[in-house]
N, C-alpha and C positions, 0 to 999 in steps of 0.2 A: 667752260671747262667745269667751273664750280657748280653750275646748274646741273650738270650731267652727274657729278658725285652726289649731289644733293638728292637727286631722284633715286639713283641707286641705292643710297642709304634709306630712303623711305620705303623702297620695295623690300629690302632686306629686313627692316624693322617691322613691316607688315606681315612678311613670311614667318618671322620668328614669333610674333604675337599669335598669328593663326595657328602655328605649330603647338605652342603652349596651350592655347584654348582647346585645340583637338586632343591633346594628351590628357588634359584635365577632364575634358567630356568623356573621353574613352575609359578613364580610371573611374569616374562616377557611375557611368553605364554599367561597367564590370562589377563595381562594388554593390549597387543597389539591385542589379538584374541577375547576377550570377555568384556573387560571393556566398558562402554558406553561413549566413547569420539571420536571425529574426528578432523582432521586438515582440512577438507573439509568444512568450514564455511566462511559465507560472511555477512558483514554489509549491510543491506537493508533499504530502505526508500521509501515512497511513492512519486512519481513525479507527480505533477499536471501540465498539459499542459494548457497553458493560450492561449485562442483564442479570438480575438474580436467578439462581436456579431453584429457589422456593419463594413463595409469596407470604405477604404479611405485612404488619405495620412497622415503619421504620422507628426505632426507638432511640438511635444514635446516630449522628452524622460527624464524621471526624475530619471532613475536608470543607473547603470554600471554594467559591467560583474561581476558575482560572488558575488553581494552585498547581504548582509542579509536584508530582508524586513519583514514588519509586516502585518497581515491581514488588508485589507482596504487601504493600501499605494497605491498612484498613481504610476503606472508604466510608462505609455505613454498616449498621448492624440492624437486623430485622428481629422483631419480638421473638424470643426463643421459648417462651413458655409452652406453647402448644407443641413444639417439636421435642422439648423435654418430656412432656407427658407421653407423647408417642414413642419415645425410647424407653420409658419405664414400662409402658404397656407391652412392648415387644420383649423386654427382659422377663416380665412375668409370664407371658405365654411361653418363652423358652423354658422357664423353669417348671411349668405345668407339663409341658411335653417331655422334659427329662424325666420327671417323676413317672409318667406313663410308660416311658421307655425302660426304666428300672424295673417296674412291675412286670413288664412283658418278658424281660430277660430272665427274672427270677422264675416266672411260670414255665418258660421254655426250658430252663436248666433243670427244673424239677421234673418235668415230663421226660426229658431225656435220661434222668437218673432213674426213673421207675422202669424204663425199658419196655418189656413187652406187656407190662400191666396197664400201660396206657394205649388206646387205639392209635394206629399210625396216622389216621386223619387227624386226630387231636394234636398229635406232635407238629404235624405240618402246620396246622392253623396257628399254633403258638409261635412257631418260627416265622411265620408270614407276618404276626402281629408285631414282632421284634423289629423286622425290616420296615414295616409301615411307620412304626414310632421313631425309627432312626431317620427316615426321610422327613417326618414332620418336625423333628428337632433341627435337622439341617435347614429346613425352610424357616424356622424361627430364628436360627442364627443369622440367615440372610436378612430377615426383617430387622434384627437388631443393627446389623451394619448399615442398613439403608437408613433407619431412623438416626443413627449416629452421624451418617454422612449429611442428611438433611439439617441436623442440628449444627453441623460444621459449616454448612453453606449459608447459614443465616449471617454469617460474617463475610461481607462482600469486600474483596481486596482488588487492588489494581493489577491487571494482567501484565503491563508493561511499564517501563519508565517513560514519562511524558508529562502532559499537561491536561487538566481537566477542562471540559468545555465551560461556557459562561453561565451555566446553571447547574449547580449541585442540588442534590435532593434536599427536602426538608423533613425535619422530625415530625412524625405523625401522618406522613404520606403513606398510602397503601400501594404496594407494588405487587405485581403478579409475576409468576415464574415465566421466564422467557421474554419478557418485554423490557427493552432497553430503557434504563433509568438516566444514564449519563454516558458521556463518551470521553475517551482519553486519546490525545494526539501523541503518536508514538514518537518519542524523542530520537530514536535511532533510524528513523525511516525518512528523514527529509531528503529531498531530491528536487531537481528542476526538469519539467517537461517542456521541451521547446517544440512549437508546431512549425516546421519548415515547409516551404513550398516544395512540391514534388520535383520541380525543375532544378532545385539545388541539392538534392540528395547525392549526386554524383561526386560532391565535394566532402561527404560525411562518411566516416567508417568507424567501426568499434574501436574503442581505445584512444581516439583523437583527443587532444587536450582542448579544453573549452573555457572561455572567459564569460563570466556571468555578471551582469550589471543589474542589480535590484533596484527598482524605481524607489527614490528617496534615499538611497544609501551612496556614500562616496567610495566605499572600498569595493574592489573586484574580488569576486569569489572565483576560485579555481575548481575546475572539475574535468571530467572526461566522459566521452560518449559510452553509455553502458549497454543500451540496446535501441533497436529501431523496430517499430511496430511492424507486424507481418500483414495487417489487414485493417482496413476502415470501413465504415458503413456506406453502402451504395445508396445514396438518397434519391437517385433518378430512377430507380427500379423497384417495383413492388409486385405482388402477385395478384392477378386479377381473380374475378369471382369463378372463371373458368379455368383456373390454374395455369393461365398463360402469363407470360412476362408483360407487365404493364410499365412501359418505358415512357418517361416524360419527354415530350419534344423539346429540342434545344436548337437555337440558332447556330448555324455552322461556323459564323464568324466570331462567335463568343465562346472562348475557351478559358474558363477560370482554373488555375492551378490548385490542386487539392493540398490540404495541409496535412502533413504526416507527422505524427507524434515520435519524438526522439527523447529518450530518457538520458538525463545528465546525472551522474553520480558526483557528489560533492567531495572534493579532495582537501581543500584548505578553506576553513571558516574562521574569520576573526573572532577573538575571544569576546568582543563587545558587540558582536553582530546579532541583531534581533531577528530570529528566524520564526516567520509566521506563515503557515500555509496559506496559500491563495494569493500572495503578493506577485506583482507582475515584474518580469525580468526581461532584459535583452541578452540574448545568447549568441555568442560568436565563436565559431570554430577557428582555431589558430592556424592549423596546418591543413594542407590539402590532403584528401584521403589517399591512401596507397593505390586504391583502384584508379582514381583519376590521374595520379602520377603515372602509373603503367600505361594508361590509355594515351596519355600525352606523348610519352617516349615512343610508344608504338606508332602513333600518328605521325611523329616526326620521321621515323625511319622508314615509313611506307609499308609497314607489316600490316597484314590483314589478319582477321579473326577477333575473337573476344579474349581479352586478357583477364585472367582470374584474379581476384582481390588477394592480397599477400597475407591476409588473415592476421592482422595486427592483433596481438593479445592485449586485453584491457587490464590495466594495473589494478591491483587489489584496491577496492574503494576504502577510503578512510572514513570512519563514521562522522557524519555531518553534525552530530550533537556536541562535539568537543567545544566547550566554551560558548554554549549557546545561552543568552540571557533568558530568565524566566519571562514568559509571556504574560503581559499585563491586560491583554484583551484579545479578542478573536476577530479583529477587524481584518477584512479581506480586501486586498488591493484590487480596484476596478478600472483604474485609469491606465492608460497606455504609458509604457516607460518612455521617457524623453530621450531622443536621439536625433542627430542632425539628419536632414533629408527627408525623403518620402517615407510614408508608413510602410512597414515591411510585413 
């Protein structure tokens, strides 16, 4: 009798262990294969390239490498001597043309006063000279405004709040108009781009809350799904020389899931968090998407047809720049964020 109970206990224990192992295995497969999360995420920011509108030698640099700057803050000054001379020349030309206009007006007024004593053709010519002189003076006024604008543009200011790149210009360098001299990382544009496998998009929808774990940081950032890209590049198809599709052959048993960029807006950023564009992050969507919920309910009830997304509205994004520490370098994270389990 004892042996019988012992055998039953062994069988029950074995069944319990197998059930627990099966449950754990199912949870692991569900998490790593179907849950909407990815380790392939990166911190991004808009980088504004600053190019002078005029050319010349740099005579003054008011910033240093990696310095935080405010919108409108002076970055550097270009030599103004040539542009001051151009302004004076434009003003002198305007004075000359104003004198010509005054003389033309006096002649036109005198001819009109004489009436029939002056030929009609002469009167018309004097009036035409007045109009020509007025147009020439207006052109001179435009030249003055242009010269004054060029002189103003010799002082180059930061277009946004942010941080300089790791090389500010140096005094004595010659810069040309339209060529970028430095760049500024926009402080108010920090975000996270998560590259999710296409098989996991069913669990992602606009406005969903997201947890973000940046590599090397202990604190979790909070955000929400802001947008999902509408298209990616098809690398397996090009256009041949005869304008026909040139499609690369692929093995039918090898199907790699495409990575779809999903933009995450930051809602909560700790005051001591060091935000650097390019850092690697793990992105995890906390709740299942409304579309996935609707499909699940419809599937359980046996309903047929496609259930439309409920159109969750995204909350207003909070500026990710609040409390961001000054960047002391432009190091970009290249390693993959550490997380348990297989690479996502």
